N, C-alpha and C positions, 0 to 999 in steps of 0.2 A: 567106216569109223577107224579101222586100223590105219588107213592112209593118213587120216587126220592126226592120229597119235604120232606117226612117224615124222610128219612135218613139224609138229610142235617139239618133240623130244625123241630123237632116234633110239634112246636107250629103253624107251617104254616097250619097244617091240621085243626086247630080250627078256622081259619079265612075264612069267605065266600069270594068267588071270587069278589063280588061287592066291598069289602073293600080293595082289594090289589092295589098296584101301577100300575100293568099292566092293571087293569080295566079302569083306567083313561088315560092310554097312556103316563104316565110320565116316563122319564128316570132318571138316577142318576144326582144329583145336582153337577155341575162342574163350577168352576170359578164364583160362585154366581148367575148362571142363570139356568133356567129350560128348558129342551128340550123335544121334543115329539118323541116317537118311534112309528113305525107302529103298529096299533091296531091288536090284535089277538083275535080270538074267543075262548070260553071255549072248543070247540071241538078240536081245535089245541093244546091247553094246555094239553089235556088228552091223546095225542098220546104217544106211548111207547118210541120213540126216541126224546131226547131233541134237539131243533133247536135253534142255536144262533141268536139273533136278530141283526138288522143292527143299528149300532151306528151312530147318526147324529152329526156332528161337525158344530156348528153354527159359521160361520165366517163373519167378517166385513172387508170391504176393501175401500180404497180411491185411485183413480187414478188421476194423474195430470202430467203436462209437464213443465220442466224447461230446458232452453238451448237446445231445440230441442230433448230432451231425455225424454222418458216416464218413470215415477216413480210410484211405487205402494206401498201403506201401507196396511198391512193385519194383523189381529189379530183373535184369536179364534181357529186356527187349531192346533198349537203345543204349548208346554210350557204353558198349561192351568192352572197349579197350581201356577205359578208365580204371584206376585202382579200385575205385568204388563208385557206384552210381545208383541213384534211387529216384523214382518218381513218386511224389506224394500228392494225392488228389483229395479234395474236399468238394463234393458236388461236381461242378464243371470247371473248377479252378485247379490247374495242375502245375506243379513246379518240379523241375529236374535239378538235382544237385549232384555234382561230381567232385571227386577228390583225387589228387595226384601228388606224388612226392618225388623229389630229386634223388638220384642214385649216388651222387658224389659225396665226398667227405670233406667239404670245405671247412676251413678253420674259422670259427666264429664263436661268440659268447652270448648269442641270443637266438630266439626262435623266429626265423623269417616266415611267419604265417601270413598269407594273403587270402583275403575273402572278397570275392567279386560277386555282386548281385546285379542282375540285368533284367530290365523290363523292355522287351521289344514290342513294337506296335502291332506286329502280326498276331500277338496274343489276344487282341480284341478286334481283329479283322479290319485294321486301319492302316493306311499308308502314311508314313511320317510326312509332316508338313514342312520339313527342312528343304533347303535348296537342292541338296543332293538326294533327297528322298530316302535317307537312311539315318540310322541312329548315330549320334556323335559321341562326345565325351560323356562320362557318367554324370547323371543329374544328381541334385541334392538328395532326393529320395533314395536313389540307388546307393549313394554313399552311406546314408543313415541305416538302410536295411543291411548293408554289409557290416557295419559296426554292430548292429543288433545280433548278427550271427557270430561275429568274432569274439565278442566279450564273454559269452558263456563257454565257448569251446576252448579258448586259449589256456585257461588254468589247468585243464585236464591232461595236457601233454606232459610226459614224465620229465623230471629235472635232467638237464644235460642233453636233451633231444634238440639238436640245433640243425636238423635237416630242413631244407626248404619244402614247405607244404602249401598247396594252393587249393582252395575250395571255391567252386564256381556254381552259383545258383541262377537258373534261368526260368522265367515264367513261360510255360508252353501255351497255356490258354487261361483266360480269365473271364468269368461271367459277371464281374463287378460286384458280386455279393460278399465275397470274402477278401480280406487283405492278405496278399500272398506272403508277407514277411514272416508270419508265424509258421506257415507251411514250409518256407525255405529253411528256417532254422531247424525244424525237426527233420527235414529231409537231409540236411547236412550232417546231423548227428547220425542218422541211419547209414549214410554213405561212409562215414568214418568207421562205423562198426563193421561194415562189410570189407573194408580195405585191410591191407597188411600193416598199416601204420599203428604203432603203439599209442593207445589213447585210453583214458580212464572213463569213458562214457558207458552207457548212453545218457543223454539228457532229455528232459521234456520241457517244452516251451508252450505257455498257455496265455490267452488274453481274457481278461475279466472286465466287464462293464457293469454299470449300475443305472437302472432306469426306474424312476419313482421309488427309490429306496431299496429296490430288489437287485441283487447281483445276478449278472447274466454271464454264462460261460460260453466262450467262442461267439461273441456277438457278431452279427452281420454288419456291413457298412451302414445300412439304414438304421439299425439299432444303435450303432456307435455314434451316429450324428445327433441323437437325442440323449446320449448317456452323459452323466457328469463325472465319469471315471473311465480312464483308458489305462489299464494296468497290464503290462507284459512281464511275466514271471518265468524264470528259467531255474531249473534245479536238477540235482541227482535224486537218488531215492530218499536220502535223509538230510541233504544240505542245500542251501541256497547258493546260486551262482550269479544271478543277475536280476535286477529289478529296474523297470522303466515305467514311470507314471506321469500321466497328465490328468489333472483333476480340476474341478471347480470348487476349491476350498473345502476339501473333504477333511473331516476331523481325524485326529490320530487314532482314535478308537475304531472308527469305521475303516480306516486304512489297514489297521492290524487285522480286522475281521476279513477283509478282502485278501490279504496275504495268506492267511491261514486257510481260506477256501481254495486259493490258487494252487497251493502245494500238492494236495492229493489229486487234483484234476490234472496237473502237469505230469505226475507220476504215471498216469494211465498211458502215456506215450512210450514208456520204457519197455514193458514186456513185449509188445509187438516188434520192436527193433531187435530185441534179443532173439526172439524166435526167428526172425528173418535172417539174422546173422548166423544162426545155427544151420539154416537151410542152405544159404548161398554165400556165407562169408569165407574170407581167406584166412589162412593161418598167419598170425602176427609174425612179422619178420624181426629178426634180431638186428636192430640198428645200433651203430656205434654211438655210445653216449659220451659226452665230454665231461668227465668227472675229474675231481681234484683228489689226488692221493692224500691220505691223512698225514703222512710225513711232511709233504710240501706245505700243506695247510698249517700245520703246527709251527713250522719254521717261520712262515710269514706272520702268523698270529703273534708269536713271541716278539717279533721285531716291531709290529705296528700297534699292538693293543694299548700299551700304556700311553704313547703320544696321542692316540685317538681319544682315549678317555679324558685326557687333559683338555682337549679342544671342546669336547661335548659337555664337560662340566663347567665351562666358563660361559655364562649367559651374556657376557658383554660382546661376544662375537656377533657380527651381522652376517647376512647371507654370504656376501662375497669374501669377507675376512675369514669366515669359517671355511669356505671353499678353498681359499689360498693356503690356509694352514694344513688342511687335509691333503692337498696336492703336494705340498712340501714333504709331508710324511711319506707319501707314495714314492717320491723321488729318492728319499733316503733309503727306503727298503730296496728300491731298484738298484742303487749303487752297491748295497751290501750283497745282493744276489749276484751282481756282475763280478764282484771281487771273488766270490766263491765259485763262479762259473756254473751256476744252477740254471741251465737252459729251460728246464721244465717250469721252474718257478717264475721265470721271466715271462713265459707265454701266458700264464694264468694269473699274473700279478694283479691287473685291474679288477678282475672278477673276485679274486680272493680278498683283496683289501676291502672291497665293497661289502663282502660277507662279514668281515670283522667289524666294520662300522655298524652293520645291522645288528649284530649280537650285542655290541656295547650299548647302543641306544635303546634297544628293546628291553635288555636286562635292567637298565636304570629306570625306565618307565614302570615296569612291573614291580620291581623290588622297592624303589624309593618314591614312586609317584611323581617324579620330576621330568620335565620335558627339556628339549634342547635349549629353548630360549628362556628357561626358568619359570614358565607359567604353570599354574595348576592344570589338572586334567580337564576341567570344565570351564576354563577361562578363555574369554574372547579377546583377541588382540585389540590394541587401541584403534579407534575409529576416527575418520575425518570425512565430513560431508560438506559439499558446496554445490548449490544449485544456481543456475543462471550465470555461470562464469564466462560464457560466450554470448553476450546479449544480442549480437547480430543474428544468431541462429534461432530457429523456432523454439528449441529447447536444448538445454545442456546441463551436465552435472559431472562432478568429480567425486569418486568414492574411493577411499583408501582404508584398508584393513591391514594393519601392520605395514609391511613393505610392499604388499600387493596394492596396485593402484590402477584404476581404469577411468577413462574419459568417455562418457556416453553423450551422444547427440541425437536429437529427434528432428526429423524432417517430415512435414505433412505434404500430402499430394492429393490430387483428384482421384476419384474412384477408378478412373482409367489407368492410373499408375500402379494398380495392384499387380502382383507377380502372377504371371500365367504359369500354371502347372500342367505338365504333360505326362501324367501318370495314369496307370491303368484303373486305379480306384481313387476315391476321394474327390474333393472339390476341384474345379477347374482353375481356380485362382485363390489367392490369399491376400488380404489387404494389410495385414500386419507382418512386417519383416524385421528380423533382428540379425544383423551381420556382425560377427565377432572376428576380430583381427588380432593376431599374435605376432607382432613384428620382432625381428631378431634383437633389436636394441633393448627390449624389455628384460632380457637376461644378459645383456652386455656381450652379445655374440655377433658374429658376422654370418649373414645368410643371404639367400637369394629368394626374392618373392616369386612365387609361382601361381598357378591357378587355384582351383578349389582344393583345400586341404581337409582331409577327413577329420582331423582333430578340431579345426576351426569350425567346420560345419556342424559337428556334433555338439560342441560347447554352445554355439550360437542357437541351435535348435532347442537345447535344454532351457536356456534363458528365455527364449521366445515362448515356450510352453508355459513357463512360470508366470509371465506377465500377461499372457492372453486372457487369463481368467478374470482380470479386473478391468479389461477394456469395455467401454460402453457397447451396447448392441449395434449391429450394423445399421439398423433402421434409424437409430438416434444419431449415430456418428458414422456416416458412410465413407469417410475419407480414408485414403491410404496413409499408413504410418510406417516410417522406416527408422529404426534405431541402429546407430553405428556405435559399436563398442571397440575402442582402441585401448589395448592393454599397454599401459605406460611402464609398469614394473610388475614382475611376477615373482611371487614367493608363496604359491599355493592358492588354489580355489579362485582362479580368475573368473570362472564362469559364474560363481555365486556373487562375486563382486559386480559382475555385469548385470545381474538381476537387480541388485541394490541401486547401482548407478542408473540403470534404465528406468526404474520406477520413479526416481527423483526427476529425471529428465522429462518423463511423460507429464508429471505434474507441472514442471516449469514451462512446458509448451502450452499449458492450458487445456489439455485433453481431460475430459471429466472422468478420470479413473476413480473407482470406488474408494480404494485405499492403497497403502504402500504394500509392496511385496519385497521380502528380504530372504536371503539364503545363506547357508554356510555348509561346510563339509565336516562330516564326522569321520573319525579314524578308529582303527582297531589295532591293538598290539596283543598278540596271544602267545601262550607257551604251550607247545604240543608235546604229548607223550610220544617218543619215537617208536615205541613198540606197537601201540594201538592207533596212533594217528589222531587221537581225540584231544580236544583242547582241555588242558588242565587249569589254566588261569588266563585271564585276559583283562585289558583295560580299554575303556572307551575314551577317545580324545575328541574334544570340541574345538572346531576351527583349526584344522591341521595345517602345518607348514608344508612347503614343497618337499623338504627332506623327510618329514614324517609320512607323507604320502608315498615317497619312494621306498622307505624302509619299513613301512607298516603293511598290514594285511588287507585294509579296506579303505575305499574312498566312497563315502556315502553322502552324496549331495542332496540336500533337502531344502526346498524353497516353498514359501507360503506367506500368508497374511496372519493377522491375529486370529482369524476365524478358522483357518485350516490350511492344509497342504495343497499346493498347486502343481508342483513338479518334483520328481525324484529320479535320481540316477545312481545305481549301485554298481560299482566295479570292485572285484576282489582279485587277489593274487594267489592265495592257496586254492586247493581243490574243493572249494565250498566252505561255508560257515553255517552254523545252526541258525534256523529262523528265529529262535528265541533271542539271540544276540541282536539280530536286525531289528526286531520289535522293541527291544530295550533301548535302542539308540534313538527312538523317536522322542522320548521325553526330554533328554538333555538338548536335543536339537531344537525343540520348541523354546526352551529357556534361553538358549543363545540367540535364537531368532527374535525373540521379544526385546532383548537388549539392543540389537541392531536397529529394530524398528523404532525404538524410542529415540535413538540418535538421529535417524532420518526424519522423524516427525518434528524434531526441534529445528531442523533446517528448513523444511517445507512440509506443511501438514495438509494442504488442500491445493487443488489445481489453481494455478496463478491466473489472474485476470489480465489478459494481454491488452495493454493500452499504449505501448510505446511505438515509435515509428518503424521499428523493425518487425513488429508482430505480423504474422501472416494473416491474410484475409481470405476467408472462404465463404462463398455465396452459392446457394442452391436456388434455382428458379424453375418454375413450371411453364412450359410452352407447348404449343401444338407441334405435332411431328412435322407438319409442313413448314412451320417457322424454323425448326431446327435444321431441316434440310437446306433451307436458304442460308443458314449460318455456316453449315459445313462446306457448302459449295461443291463443285465437281471434283470427285475423288478426294474430298477433304482439303482442297487447295486453299479455300478461304479461311478455314479454321487454322491450318498450319501458318498461314500468313499472319494472322492475328497473334498467334503464339510467338512467332519469330520477332515480330515488331515490339511486343510488350514484355516478353519473357514469362508470361503467365502460362498456366496449364488449363486447358478446357477439356472437360469430359462430358460426353453426350450419351444419355441412355434414353429409354422409352419415356418421352415427355419430360425429361429432367435435364437441366443444364447446370453443371457444376463448374465454378471458376475458382481457382486458387492462385493467389498472387503473393509476392514476397512482402508487400506492404500496401498501405492504403492508396498511395499515388498510382501504383501499377494497377490496382483494382479499378480505380476510377477510369483509367485509360481503356481498360478492357470493356468495362460496362458501357462506356461511351460508344465504342465500336459496335458492340452487340446491340445496343439500343438503336443505333443508326441502321443496322441491317434488318433486325426482326422486330424492333420496337418493344415498348413496354406499356403497361396499363397507364392511360392518361389520367392525370389528377389535376384539378384546379390548383394553381399555385406551383405546379411542377415546372422545372426549367428543362428545356429540351434544345438540342442542337439540330438545326435544319438548314436547308439550302433553298435559296430563292429560285423558283422555277418560272415565274412570270410576274410582270409589273403592270398594274392598271393605274388609272387616274385616282381611284379611290383607295388603293392599297396594293399589297403584293401577296401572291400566293406562295406558300413555303411548304416544301416537302420535308417531313421529319418523321421520327419514330417508325422507321421501317416501311416507308412508302406512303404514309398518311399525309393529307394536305390540310392546311389551315390558312385562315385569312389574317394577314397582318394589315389592319386598317391604317389609313393615313394618320388618324388621330392617335394611334398607338406607336408611332415611330419615334417620337421624341417629346421631351417635356416642353420644348419650345415649338411655336407654330411652324408647320411644314407646308409649303406651297406646292411642291411637286414631290412625288414619291421617289422619282429617279435621283433626286438630290441626296437621298439618304441610303437607298439600297439599290442593288443592281442584280441582274440575273446571274446565278452561279455563286453569289456571295453566301458564305456560311455565317449564320447568326445563332446566338443563344437567346431563346425566346421563352416567355412564360405563358402557360395556358391560363387564360382569364375567364374562360367559360365556354358554353355551347349554346347555340340558338335552338329554336323549336324544331328546326329541320335536322338537327344533329351536326351542323357544321361547327368546326372548332375555331375559336377566336384566339389569336395570339397577340402578345404585347412585347414590343422591344423596349419601350421606355420603362416598363416595370422592372427590367433587369439593370437599368442604368442608375447611377447615383442621382439623387434629387438635388437640383441647384437650390440655393437659398432663395426663399420667396421675398419679393420686394414689397408685398402687401402684408397686412396683418392676418390675411387668411392663409392658413397652411394647408398644403395638399399632402395627404398621406400616401405612402407607397403601397401597392398591393402586397398583401401578406399571405404567405403560404397557409393553407387551411390548418387549423388545429384540431385536436381531437374533440373539441366541443362544438365544431361546426356541424350544421345540418347537411345532409346529403343534398347537393344542389339539383339533382335530377328528380327529387321527390315532388309529388303533387302538393298543393297547398293544404289539403286535408291532412296528408301525411305529416307535413311540416308542423301544422298546429298541434297534432297529436303528439309528435315527438317533443315539441317545445313544452307541451303540457306535462309530459312525463318527466322531462328534465326539471321543470319547475317543481313538480312533486318531490323529486329526489333531492334537489339542491336546497329548496326551501327559501325563505325570505332573505337569506344571507347572500344570494346570488348578486354579483356586482354588475355594474353597467357594461363593463367590457365584455363580460361573458354573454350578456343578452345581445349586445350589438354583433358579436361574432357569429351569432346563430341566425342572422338575417339571411334568407335565401338570396343567392346571387345568380341571376339568370340573365343571359344575354339574348337579345331578341333579334338583332340584325344578322343577316347572312350575306355571303358573297353574291348569291343569286339576286337577292332583294336589292343589293347595291347596284348591280348591273341594270336591273329593271328601272331603278330610280334615275340612273344616269340617262337612260334612253328617254324617259319621260321628260327629264330636264332639258334634253337636247331638243325635243319637240316643242317645248314651251318657250324656247329662246326667241321665237318670232313674235311673241306677245308683247304687250306694253311693259314699260319699266316697272309699274306697280305690280303687275302680275308676276314679273320676274323676281321682284323683291319678295313678294309673298311666297313664291316657290322656294327661294333661298331660305326664308325664315322657317318654312315647314321642314326643309331638309335638315337645317341645323337642329330644329326641335327633335327630330327623330334620332339624330346622332347623339344628342344629349340623353335621350331615353335609353339608348343602348348602353350608355355608361352607368345607368342606374342599376345594372345587374351586379355591381360590386357591393361591398358591404355598406350598410346604411351610414356608418361613421364616415365614409368617404364620399357619399353621394353628393353632399353639398359642394365639395371641392372639385368634383369631376366636371362641374359645369364650366368653371373657369378654364380648364384644360382644353376644352373643345370649342371655345368661342374663336372664330376666325378673325383675321386682321381686317378683312374687308368690311366688317360690321362696325365701322368706327363710330357710327351714330349711337350705338347702344352703349350705355355707360354701366360700369360695375356698381351694383347696389349692395348694401349689406345683406348677406344671406341669412335667413332665419332658420329655425328648426325644420320648417316645412316650406321649402322654396316653391314659388308658384312658377311653373314652367308651361310655356305654350301661349298661344294667342287667344283672344276672346272668342274667336270663331270655333275654338275647340270645345267651348263649354256647351253642355247639353241643356236644353230648355225643357221645362216640364211638359210643354206641348208635344215635344218630339219623343215618340216611344223609343226606348233603348233597345238596341239589338247588338249581337256579337260583332257584326260587320262594322257598325258605327263606332264602337269603342276603340279609342286610340290612346297611345301613350301621351300623357300630359293632359288628357281631357278631364274637365271637372264635372262632376255629377252630384246629384243629391241622392243619398242612399239611406235606407232604413236598416236599423239593427235587427238582424234576423236571429242571431244566437250570440250569447256571451260566453267566452271561454277563459281559461286561466290566463293566457298570454295574449289574447287578442279577440277581435270581433269577426263574426261572419256577417257581411252586409248584403242586403238585397238591392240590386241596382235597377230592378225593373226588367220586364221582358224575359223573366226567367233566368236572369244572369245574377250570379252571386260572386262576391269577391272577399278577400281576406285583408283585414287591417290588424296590425300588430301594435300592442301597447308600447309606448315609449317609456324609458326608465324614469321613475319619479312622477309620472303624470297622474292626475286624478282619474279614477276609473268608475265614476258614478254614472254609468250608462244603464239604460233599460231597454228591453225589447220594444221596438216600435219607434225609438228616437230617430229623428232625421239628422243626418250629418252631411256636411259639404266635404267631399273627398275628391282626390285626384288619382288617376291611374298612373302608378309609378313603374310597374313592370308586369310581366306575365310569367306564370310557371310554365314548365314543359308541356303541361296538359292544356295550356291556354287560359288558366284561371287568373283573373287580374289581381295584382297585389296593389293595395290602395294606401294612401296617406291622407291625413287631415289637411284641409286648406284653411289657413287663417285669413279671414276676410279683413282687408284694410279699412 
């Protein structure tokens, strides 16, 4: 051991053991305190192998309970070199807060206080998902938590203390049950108490929630998610320092009750901090304070007071005219001091002139009740509201209060456009975003645009909280919403102007918000007794100017609806104000808010109904997950391709597809592409785009609606006769086709001519176009019994006033022929070509008869005209005859004779049979065809209905239902 000491430091060999630190058991000095290490004997020190001693960390802790939760303050274990360091723990959530101060005496006239709050992913045992796998720039939440710590501790530093101070709060571990922001604020207060920095603390910060009308102290994150109040309150023992509120229209009375509950709960944090400071705190250091001598202050006051009073008593001055006049006064005082050679006065001139301005304005408000711009204390500045000033956008509004003006715009997006949040607690995303921007030109200044600004983030979040309370629930309105607030001119309370403008823009965009939200800022001017520090007199100001904010004591921003408060932010400049004054401010704030709401409602009072060409279109559809996977494509390539080609946004979740487009034309393009890939529910009368995949002699097969196939028969190609299918369509050709029905086998029949304009008829007989089904039509897939019951119900509902068109539109339209049947028929026709001409002619006649029967599936009002469409040119010998109400279709051989027993296999389309009335219903007859077969006949409008059970009728088979039940029509014998 001696040889080791000689190698390290040869001087050690000259010191006897009795004079070394180890002899007395002292360890290294750390954090200003001495600790003791285990004593060792000389014999142990002389051993050949060096043995490391055990380091003792002297720790101090305080435990207490608030809101049924155990809280621990601890210092001394880690961050021992910091001026002050504290770990605050609540259950398994622990936050470390440290404080450091610069040693230099830099010349400045402000307090350079920096508060940094950081949430690293190791606190929840997660590796960051960034490319570098490490935390980057501060996130919005970290900036907001830093502001939450800064606002209550800043007023407690002594006047003239302008040394640089940095507070750093880091989350060490988080169980997700508690929000670390409150813990960080209280830990920062304790760290300042332990440091040697002069500070007027401690402070206590508490969170209050309300669930089912009951207030909850220190609510967990789970409780906070169902709470209608999120109140953060900071105070000293007898004064309020900071308030931050997000609520769902809480009344002023309930809000005051919550504030009065929060104060004694927050005070419980103070005594443990004081006890910990007594145990482990440092002696406060004597820092040099930048104070102004009374002699220099009086000299500058005598030079500047009267000119400043002349400016502030003239209400005709605007913001910039007043600023120029005050700057001229400062320059005049500067020249006077330069002539006298007063170097001390020149150094403190700007700060001193500002103090004189403050005295003049405050004395005039308290003694005379007059403000800088000539308004009364409770008067709101003139207002200007305009909604929809930018019609191309989804929503827009301009709001002006006095010289303050903001432009707010609303942009709607798909649910996938929601902002992803990477925080330790709270939701993983948010669908409503409000971004506040304060460009330099709004104050006629030159500046540089940078990244996230703490002030802009704070103001935007306040307005976001205020408007969030009136948004529809996510289940009813799942879309992402972004509000952009651009400050066009600033003269105080731009964040509250953002609330008003944002509310109007939301209504202009058509979002179903419940009602308007408005906000304004309350100010305070007080007179303090120098000996006691208590407030002797004060005045509350409604809708403060920027100058009144700068020279006053309080900036109390309150936003809400007619029903209650939705957001609050209180910032103060003195070392606290009484809670009674804060509660007193709520009533004049409500009166001012109602005035603003009245002006906003005159401009727009309800969500606008969007019907112009620029209105956004949002569509939500339900699909199977397999269909959505086809739409997304490999690695989302197909989805991105559609978005790039159309400019729309597509969002896919579990079974839900959401499309948002700028306008209707873009939406149609997207839906067309989506329908082609995954299809949609097929409706008779619906028009679909498809591609011809094969051409046959009898028609073409078309692929449409996400891979489904349908038959485009030759008779449905054109209004004019078509001899060859290939003359009209070809393989690979894209067509717009209408679904005209489905046969008994489920095959889909398509029509091209139904989508084409109808040429003028050369005969007196007009042919109607197929019409898309209306709400009065019967489900074409229903059985005849269901149809008759449905028609009977409709007749009972509508009554005798039902017109003919309504009854005709209710006729079931069922198509019988299928592609497979057509193929079989072609084959049979080919086999019969070897027969005689008469047989061939009979085959042709039968084939045409069946084609005609397939057309009978359309509405009854078009059945008589469908015959002419399907007559071929080669049947020249057949002449057109006047078509009556019940055309006789088919040949005589199709008639059933009484001797022939009827069966299901023998009944064909167009066959005439004799049937008996089996049952009489309101809208038709059930007929017995014999052989156990029954069919349905429907009454024609205006016809006599003098039928009786057992009557014999001559009827013809017109069509079949999907269940094979014949639909019959009366035959008029010539």
